[in-house]
C-alpha positions in Angstrom: -18.6 18.8 -2.4 -22.1 17.4 -1.8 -23.0 17.2 -5.6 -19.6 15.0 -5.8 -21.0 13.0 -2.8 -24.2 12.3 -4.1 -22.7 11.1 -7.7 -20.3 8.8 -5.7 -23.1 7.5 -3.4 -25.1 6.6 -6.8 -22.4 4.9 -8.3 -21.3 3.0 -4.9 -25.3 1.9 -4.8 -25.6 0.8 -8.4 -22.0 -0.9 -8.6 -22.1 -4.8 -8.5 -18.2 -5.0 -7.9 -15.4 -2.8 -6.2 -11.6 -2.1 -6.5 -10.7 -0.6 -3.6 -7.3 1.4 -4.4 -5.0 2.9 -1.9 -2.0 5.1 -1.5 -0.4 6.1 1.8 -3.0 8.5 2.8 -5.0 5.4 3.5 -3.2 4.8 6.6 -3.1 8.2 8.1 -6.3 8.1 10.0 -5.1 5.1 12.1 -2.1 7.3 13.4 0.7 6.3 10.4 3.2 9.2 9.5 2.4 10.9 6.3 6.0 10.7 4.1 4.7 13.7 1.9 7.4 15.8 1.0 11.1 16.1 2.9 9.5 17.9 6.2 6.9 15.1 6.6 9.4 12.2 6.1 12.4 14.2 8.6 9.8 15.0 11.2 9.4 11.2 11.8 12.8 10.5 10.9 15.2 13.2 12.5 18.3 11.3 11.8 17.7 11.6 8.1 17.4 15.0 8.1 21.1 15.3 10.0 22.2 12.9 7.2 20.5 14.9 4.3 18.6 12.0 3.0 15.2 12.1 1.6 12.5 9.2 1.8 13.7 7.9 -1.9 17.4 8.3 -0.5 16.7 6.2 2.5 14.3 3.5 0.8 17.1 2.2 -1.5 18.6 -1.3 -1.2 22.5 -0.2 -1.5 21.9 0.6 2.5 21.6 -3.2 3.0 25.3 -3.4 1.5 26.9 -0.2 2.8 25.2 0.5 6.3 22.6 -2.7 7.1 22.2 -1.0 10.5 21.0 2.0 9.2 18.8 0.2 6.6 17.1 -2.0 9.1 16.7 0.6 11.6 14.6 2.5 9.0 12.7 -0.9 8.2 12.4 -2.3 11.2 11.2 0.7 12.7 8.4 0.6 9.8 7.8 -3.2 10.5 7.3 -2.3 14.3 5.1 0.6 13.9 2.6 -1.4 11.3 2.5 -4.3 13.5 1.2 -2.0 16.3 -0.9 0.0 14.2 -5.0 -1.1 14.1 -6.6 -0.1 10.7 -9.5 2.7 11.3 -13.2 2.1 10.7 -12.8 3.0 6.9 -11.1 -0.6 6.5 -14.3 -2.2 8.1 -16.8 -0.2 6.3 -14.9 -1.0 2.6 -14.6 -4.7 3.7 -18.5 -4.6 4.6 -19.4 -2.9 1.2 -17.3 -5.2 -0.8 -18.5 -8.6 0.7 -22.1 -7.9 0.0 -21.7 -7.3 -3.5 -22.3 -10.0 -6.2 -18.9 -9.7 -7.9 -17.3 -9.2 -4.3 -13.8 -6.8 -4.1 -10.7 -6.7 -5.2 -7.9 -4.4 -3.4 -5.0 -2.6 -5.3 -2.4 -0.8 -3.0 1.2 0.3 -2.9 1.1 0.2 0.9 3.2 -2.4 2.3 2.1 -2.0 5.3 -0.3 -5.1 5.5 -2.9 -3.2 7.0 -6.0 -4.6 4.8 -5.2 -8.1 5.8 -5.2 -6.8 9.2 -8.5 -5.4 8.8 -9.8 -8.9 7.8 -9.5 -8.4 3.9 -8.7 -11.8 1.9 -5.1 -12.3 1.3 -6.2 -13.9 -2.2 -8.1 -10.7 -3.2 -5.4 -8.5 -2.4 -2.6 -6.7 -4.7 0.4 -5.3 -3.0 2.1 -3.5 -6.2 5.1 -2.7 -4.2 5.4 -5.8 -2.2 5.0 -6.0 1.9 7.4 -5.2 5.0 5.7 -8.6 6.5 7.6 -10.7 4.0 11.2 -11.3 3.3 13.8 -12.1 0.8 17.8 -12.4 0.4 19.4 -9.3 0.0 21.6 -11.1 -3.2 19.3 -12.6 -3.9 20.4 -16.3 -3.7 17.4 -17.8 -5.2 13.6 -16.8 -5.5 12.1 -17.7 -2.3 10.0 -15.3 -0.1 9.3 -15.8 3.5 6.9 -14.6 6.0 8.5 -11.7 8.3 6.5 -13.4 11.5 8.5 -14.0 14.1 11.6 -11.8 13.0 12.2 -9.1 15.9 14.3 -5.7 14.8 15.5 -4.1 17.9 16.7 -0.7 17.0 18.7 1.9 19.2 16.5 5.2 18.5 19.0 7.6 19.7 22.0 6.4 17.2 19.2 4.9 14.7 21.0 1.6 14.4 19.6 -1.6 14.5 21.2 -4.2 16.8 22.6 -7.7 16.2 21.5 -9.8 15.1 20.2 -8.8 12.0 17.4 -10.7 9.9 19.5 -13.5 7.6 18.7 -15.7 4.9 17.7 -18.8 5.9 19.6 -20.8 3.1 22.6 -19.0 2.6 23.4 -16.9 5.7 23.2 -13.5 3.9 21.4 -10.4 5.1 17.8 -10.5 4.7 15.6 -7.4 3.5 12.0 -6.7 3.1 10.6 -8.1 0.1 9.5 -4.4 -1.0 10.0 -2.7 -4.2 12.8 0.1 -3.4 14.1 2.9 -5.3 16.9 1.7 -8.0 15.6 -1.7 -7.1 17.2 -4.5 -9.4 17.0 -7.4 -6.3 13.5 -6.9 -5.6 11.8 -10.5 -6.0 8.3 -9.7 -7.8 7.2 -13.7 -7.5 4.4 -12.9 -4.7 3.3 -9.6 -6.4 2.9 -11.5 -9.7 0.9 -14.1 -8.5 -1.4 -11.5 -6.9 -1.6 -9.5 -10.2 -2.8 -12.7 -12.0 -5.5 -13.6 -9.4 -6.4 -9.8 -10.4 -6.5 -10.0 -13.9 -8.7 -13.5 -13.8 -11.1 -11.6 -11.3 -11.6 -8.9 -14.0 -12.4 -10.9 -16.9 -15.3 -12.7 -14.9 -16.5 -9.1 -13.8 -16.3 -8.6 -17.5 -17.7 -11.9 -18.6 -20.9 -11.3 -16.1 -21.3 -7.5 -17.1 -21.0 -6.3 -13.6 -20.9 -2.5 -12.9 -17.6 -1.9 -11.5 -16.6 1.2 -9.1 -13.1 2.1 -8.3 -12.9 3.8 -4.8 -9.3 5.3 -4.6 -8.2 6.7 -1.3 -5.0 8.8 -0.5 -3.0 8.0 -3.8 -0.9 11.1 -4.7 0.9 11.8 -7.5 4.6 11.4 -6.8 4.6 7.8 -7.0 1.3 7.5 -9.3 0.9 3.9 -9.7 -2.4 3.6 -8.2 -4.0 6.6 -9.7 -2.6 5.4 -13.4 -4.0 1.8 -12.3 -7.1 3.1 -11.5 -7.7 5.6 -14.4 -6.9 2.6 -16.8 -9.3 0.3 -15.0 -11.9 2.8 -15.2 -11.3 3.5 -19.0 -10.8 -0.3 -20.0 -13.6 -1.9 -17.7 -15.9 1.0 -18.1 -16.1 1.5 -14.2 -16.7 4.8 -12.1 -13.6 5.9 -10.5 -14.1 8.1 -7.2 -11.2 9.4 -5.9 -10.8 10.8 -2.5 -7.7 13.1 -1.8 -7.3 16.0 0.3 -4.9 17.7 -1.8 -4.9 15.8 -5.7 -8.8 15.0 -5.9 -9.0 15.7 -9.6 -10.4 13.2 -11.9 -10.6 12.5 -15.9 -14.3 14.0 -17.3 -17.2 11.7 -16.3 -15.4 10.5 -13.1 -16.1 11.6 -9.1 -13.2 13.4 -7.3 -13.6 14.3 -3.5 -11.3 16.6 -1.7 -11.1 14.7 1.7 -9.3 12.5 4.1 -10.0 8.7 4.1 -12.3 7.6 7.3 -14.2 11.0 7.1 -15.0 10.8 3.4 -15.6 6.8 3.8 -18.1 7.6 6.8 -20.0 10.0 4.3 -20.0 7.2 1.4 -20.8 4.1 3.3 
């Protein structure tokens, strides 16, 4: 462990630009639930256990048609939770580090919670690859519009786990609204906002390459169940000759030549930064 920490510190000290990548494990130290496996999910949503629904079952756009009150109970509860949650100190450590590098930073996250922006990270330097719960779209959708969820309130009967009317509506056609999140088996998700983020990210990477800046990729709490972040980080390390530092309490293995650290987000970031 100490050897891995030393190697990671060296890569961090030598870097001129950083990609900060995060999965669900990044939020655990802020008190956000860990949905790893059905038991972890069911502990936070007992009604899902009673209904025999897994996270993948419930995080499906079909509920907005079949049972809108259940769909908005799940996403409305998460929206309220993320609004109330304060990012842990590790976010501030990463932001301070990224700001002082000549090439700066870019965030790449599968999290939909908006915690990076809440911690002060630049919206223009963030990729939310699965979208954001803080933005809404039409369920149909009737067009390509994506709008802020600011001011949208969802009240929930937690005993029955049902969202109470009125439910969020599309301002254009009056149909039900839904979060602008990429769900499972989702063909209605509008990717325009995320596409623009990814375009800015690609342009930043081109600038980094043009200036021959040394890149470090700090990946935190990204598991193998939905491996989007892990795969992206390994490709970035390969294509841009960067060093990958993977922080994960259970799945810290890395390709040869990179650094895996078995640990949680906050404790490890304090040790490194």
